[in-house]
C-alpha positions as CSV (number, residue, x, y, z in Angstrom):
1,M,-29.8,84.0,277.8
2,S,-33.4,84.4,278.9
3,G,-35.3,84.8,282.2
4,Q,-34.4,86.9,285.2
5,F,-30.7,87.2,284.3
6,S,-31.2,88.2,280.7
7,L,-30.0,91.6,279.5
8,S,-31.5,91.2,276.0
9,G,-32.3,94.5,274.4
10,R,-30.3,96.5,277.0
11,V,-27.3,98.7,276.5
12,A,-24.3,98.3,278.9
13,L,-21.5,100.9,279.0
14,V,-18.2,99.7,280.6
15,T,-15.3,102.0,281.3
16,G,-11.9,100.5,280.8
17,G,-13.5,97.6,278.9
18,A,-10.7,97.1,276.4
19,S,-8.6,94.9,278.7
20,G,-8.3,93.1,282.0
21,I,-11.3,92.9,284.3
22,G,-13.1,95.3,282.0
23,A,-12.8,93.0,279.0
24,G,-14.2,90.2,281.1
25,I,-17.1,92.3,282.2
26,V,-17.8,93.4,278.6
27,A,-17.8,89.8,277.3
28,A,-20.1,88.6,280.1
29,L,-22.6,91.4,279.6
30,A,-22.6,90.7,275.8
31,E,-23.2,87.0,276.5
32,S,-26.1,88.0,278.7
33,G,-27.7,89.7,275.7
34,A,-26.7,93.3,276.1
35,T,-25.2,95.6,273.6
36,A,-21.8,96.1,275.3
37,V,-20.2,99.5,274.7
38,I,-16.5,99.7,275.6
39,A,-15.5,103.2,276.8
40,D,-11.7,103.4,276.9
41,I,-8.8,105.7,276.5
42,N,-7.3,103.2,274.2
43,Q,-9.7,103.4,271.2
44,R,-7.8,101.0,269.0
45,D,-7.9,98.2,271.6
46,A,-11.6,99.1,272.4
47,E,-12.5,98.7,268.8
48,R,-10.6,95.5,268.5
49,E,-12.4,94.0,271.5
50,A,-15.8,95.1,270.2
51,A,-15.0,93.6,266.7
52,A,-14.0,90.3,268.3
53,L,-17.4,90.2,270.1
54,T,-19.4,91.1,267.0
55,S,-17.5,88.4,265.0
56,R,-18.9,85.9,267.5
57,G,-22.5,87.1,267.0
58,Y,-22.8,89.5,270.0
59,R,-23.6,93.2,269.9
60,A,-20.8,95.5,270.9
61,G,-19.3,98.9,270.1
62,A,-16.7,101.3,271.3
63,V,-16.3,105.0,272.2
64,H,-13.2,106.9,273.2
65,I,-13.2,108.4,276.8
66,D,-10.4,109.8,278.9
67,L,-11.6,109.6,282.4
68,A,-9.1,112.3,283.5
69,E,-10.8,114.9,281.3
70,E,-14.3,116.1,281.9
71,S,-14.7,117.3,278.3
72,S,-13.8,113.8,277.1
73,I,-16.3,112.2,279.4
74,V,-19.1,114.5,278.3
75,R,-18.3,114.1,274.7
76,G,-17.9,110.3,274.9
77,C,-21.2,109.8,276.8
78,T,-23.0,112.0,274.2
79,E,-21.6,109.9,271.4
80,A,-22.5,106.6,273.2
81,L,-26.1,107.9,273.7
82,A,-26.4,108.9,270.1
83,R,-25.0,105.7,268.6
84,F,-26.3,103.0,271.0
85,G,-29.1,104.6,273.0
86,T,-29.5,105.1,276.8
87,P,-27.6,102.6,278.8
88,W,-29.4,100.3,281.2
89,V,-26.1,99.5,282.8
90,L,-23.1,101.7,283.6
91,V,-20.0,99.9,285.0
92,N,-17.4,102.2,286.4
93,N,-14.5,99.8,286.0
94,A,-11.5,101.8,284.7
95,G,-8.7,102.5,287.2
96,L,-5.0,103.2,287.7
97,Q,-3.1,100.7,289.8
98,D,0.5,102.1,290.2
99,R,2.0,102.0,293.6
100,Q,4.0,104.5,295.8
101,L,5.1,103.8,299.4
102,L,3.3,106.2,301.8
103,L,6.4,108.0,303.0
104,E,7.7,108.5,299.4
105,A,4.3,109.4,297.8
106,T,3.7,112.6,296.0
107,A,0.6,114.9,295.7
108,A,0.9,114.6,291.9
109,E,0.5,110.9,292.0
110,W,-2.4,111.2,294.5
111,D,-4.2,113.6,292.2
112,R,-3.5,111.5,289.1
113,M,-5.0,108.4,290.8
114,S,-8.0,110.2,292.2
115,A,-8.7,111.9,288.9
116,V,-9.3,108.5,287.1
117,N,-10.4,106.3,290.0
118,A,-12.8,108.6,291.7
119,R,-13.5,111.9,289.8
120,G,-13.9,110.0,286.5
121,P,-16.6,107.7,287.9
122,F,-18.4,110.7,289.5
123,L,-18.6,112.4,286.1
124,M,-19.6,109.2,284.3
125,T,-22.4,108.6,286.9
126,R,-23.6,112.2,286.5
127,E,-23.8,112.0,282.8
128,I,-25.3,108.6,282.4
129,A,-27.7,108.9,285.4
130,R,-29.1,112.0,283.7
131,A,-29.8,110.0,280.6
132,M,-31.3,107.2,282.6
133,I,-33.6,109.5,284.4
134,A,-34.7,111.2,281.1
135,G,-35.4,107.8,279.7
136,G,-37.7,107.0,282.6
137,Q,-36.9,103.2,282.6
138,G,-34.6,103.1,285.6
139,G,-31.1,101.5,285.4
140,R,-28.2,99.9,287.0
141,I,-24.8,101.4,288.1
142,V,-22.1,99.0,289.2
143,N,-18.8,100.4,290.6
144,I,-15.6,98.4,290.7
145,A,-13.7,99.3,293.8
146,S,-11.2,97.0,295.5
147,A,-10.9,94.3,298.2
148,A,-7.9,96.4,299.4
149,L,-10.7,98.3,301.3
150,I,-11.3,95.2,303.5
151,G,-7.7,94.2,304.1
152,S,-6.6,92.4,300.8
153,T,-3.8,94.9,300.3
154,I,-0.2,95.3,299.4
155,R,2.5,97.9,300.0
156,G,2.2,101.2,298.1
157,L,-1.6,101.5,297.8
158,A,-2.3,104.6,299.9
159,A,-3.4,106.7,296.9
160,Y,-5.1,103.8,295.1
161,T,-7.0,102.5,298.2
162,S,-8.1,106.1,299.1
163,S,-9.4,106.6,295.6
164,K,-11.3,103.4,295.7
165,G,-12.7,104.4,299.1
166,A,-14.0,107.6,297.5
167,L,-15.6,105.4,294.8
168,L,-17.3,103.4,297.5
169,G,-18.6,106.6,299.1
170,L,-19.8,107.8,295.7
171,G,-21.8,104.6,295.4
172,R,-23.5,105.1,298.7
173,A,-24.5,108.6,298.0
174,S,-25.6,107.8,294.4
175,A,-27.7,104.9,295.6
176,F,-29.6,107.2,297.9
177,E,-30.1,110.0,295.4
178,L,-31.1,107.8,292.5
179,A,-33.3,105.3,294.2
180,G,-36.4,107.4,293.5
181,H,-35.7,107.0,289.8
182,K,-35.5,103.2,290.0
183,I,-31.7,103.3,289.4
184,T,-29.7,100.9,291.6
185,V,-26.1,101.5,292.6
186,N,-23.9,98.6,293.9
187,T,-20.2,98.0,294.4
188,V,-18.0,95.0,293.6
189,L,-14.7,94.6,295.5
190,P,-12.3,92.5,293.4
191,G,-9.4,90.7,295.0
192,G,-6.2,90.2,293.2
193,V,-6.6,89.5,289.5
194,A,-3.6,89.0,287.2
195,T,-4.5,91.5,284.5
196,P,-2.1,93.3,282.1
197,G,-2.7,96.5,284.1
198,A,-1.8,94.9,287.4
199,I,1.2,93.1,286.0
200,A,2.6,96.3,284.4
201,A,1.8,98.5,287.4
202,K,4.8,100.6,288.6
203,G,6.1,100.9,292.1
204,P,7.6,98.7,294.9
205,A,7.3,95.0,295.0
206,A,3.7,93.7,295.6
207,E,4.1,92.5,299.2
208,G,1.3,92.2,301.7
209,P,-1.7,90.2,302.8
210,A,-3.2,90.1,299.3
211,R,-0.3,87.8,298.2
212,R,-1.2,85.0,300.5
213,P,-2.7,81.7,299.2
214,L,-6.5,81.9,299.0
215,P,-8.9,79.0,299.7
216,L,-10.8,79.4,296.5
217,G,-7.8,80.4,294.4
218,R,-7.0,83.7,292.7
219,C,-9.8,85.4,290.8
220,E,-10.1,85.8,287.1
221,P,-11.9,88.6,285.2
222,R,-14.9,86.3,284.6
223,D,-15.4,86.0,288.4
224,I,-15.7,89.7,288.8
225,A,-18.0,89.8,285.7
226,A,-20.4,87.3,287.3
227,A,-21.1,89.7,290.2
228,V,-21.5,92.6,287.8
229,C,-24.0,90.7,285.6
230,F,-26.0,89.8,288.7
231,F,-26.3,93.4,289.9
232,A,-27.2,94.4,286.3
233,S,-29.9,91.8,285.9
234,P,-33.6,92.0,286.6
235,A,-33.0,89.5,289.4
236,A,-31.3,92.4,291.4
237,R,-34.3,94.7,291.0
238,C,-34.6,95.3,294.8
239,I,-30.9,95.4,295.6
240,T,-29.1,98.7,295.9
241,N,-26.3,100.3,298.1
242,Q,-24.8,96.8,298.6
243,V,-21.1,95.8,298.4
244,I,-19.9,92.3,297.5
245,A,-16.3,91.1,297.6
246,V,-15.1,88.7,295.0
247,D,-11.8,87.8,296.5
248,G,-11.2,84.1,296.5
249,G,-12.2,83.7,300.2
250,F,-9.7,86.2,301.5
251,S,-11.9,87.0,304.5
252,V,-11.7,83.4,305.8
253,S,-8.0,82.8,305.1
C-alpha cells in the first residue's frame, strides 16, 4: 500500500494480537506495510500468527507479554524495541471479557479485569511512549475500548465496562500529555464481534441491547482493524483525542 494510508517502514505493536479482534488488526497493519509485532500472553499462538503472515510475504514477529504483570510488560517492551525497533503504532487491544452480575460480583474479579483491561494499557502506553519520545519521530497510540460505553451492553459487564471506561479516560489524558511530542492517541469502540474470547467468556447469558439486530450487521475483526489502520496512518496526522464506534449502526437502531 502506498500514499497517505501506507505504514511502510513502520513498526506496529499490538497487544492480544494472537486471536480475535487483535489478529484482525495485526493482519490489516501488516497488509498496510507495517512490521506487525504481536504481544500476547499466549506465545505459541502469537508466533503461529506471525509465521502465517511472514509466509504470505508480510513482516511480522511476536513477543511474550502478560498484561497483568508489570515486570512482564517492561521486559516484553524492551525485547520488542531491541528486535524490531521503536514502534510507530501501539494498539492496546488485549482484554478480558468474562461476565458477573452486579449483585453477585466480587472484588477479585473487578481487580482481575482492571489489571488487564486498564492497568496493562497504562503500563504499555508508558513504556512505548517513552521510546517514541526518545526516537523523536512521533507516533500513534490506539486504544480498543468497547461500545458498551455508549449503550451496546449486555448483563454482567459492570467490571468490564468500568475497566474500558478507565481505558477511555487514559486515552484522553495520554492525548493531552503526548500531543507536544507529535504522538496521537485515539480510541475505537467495537460493538459485538464473534471472537473466540467472546464466545468462551464465562458468566450469565449474554442478554441485553447489544444482542438486537443491527442495520449494518454484526462486526468482524476486519471492521475494527479498518478504524485502527486509519488512526495509525499519515492521513490521521491531525487527529487525536477522538473516539469512533464501529458497532454496525447500533446508535441508529
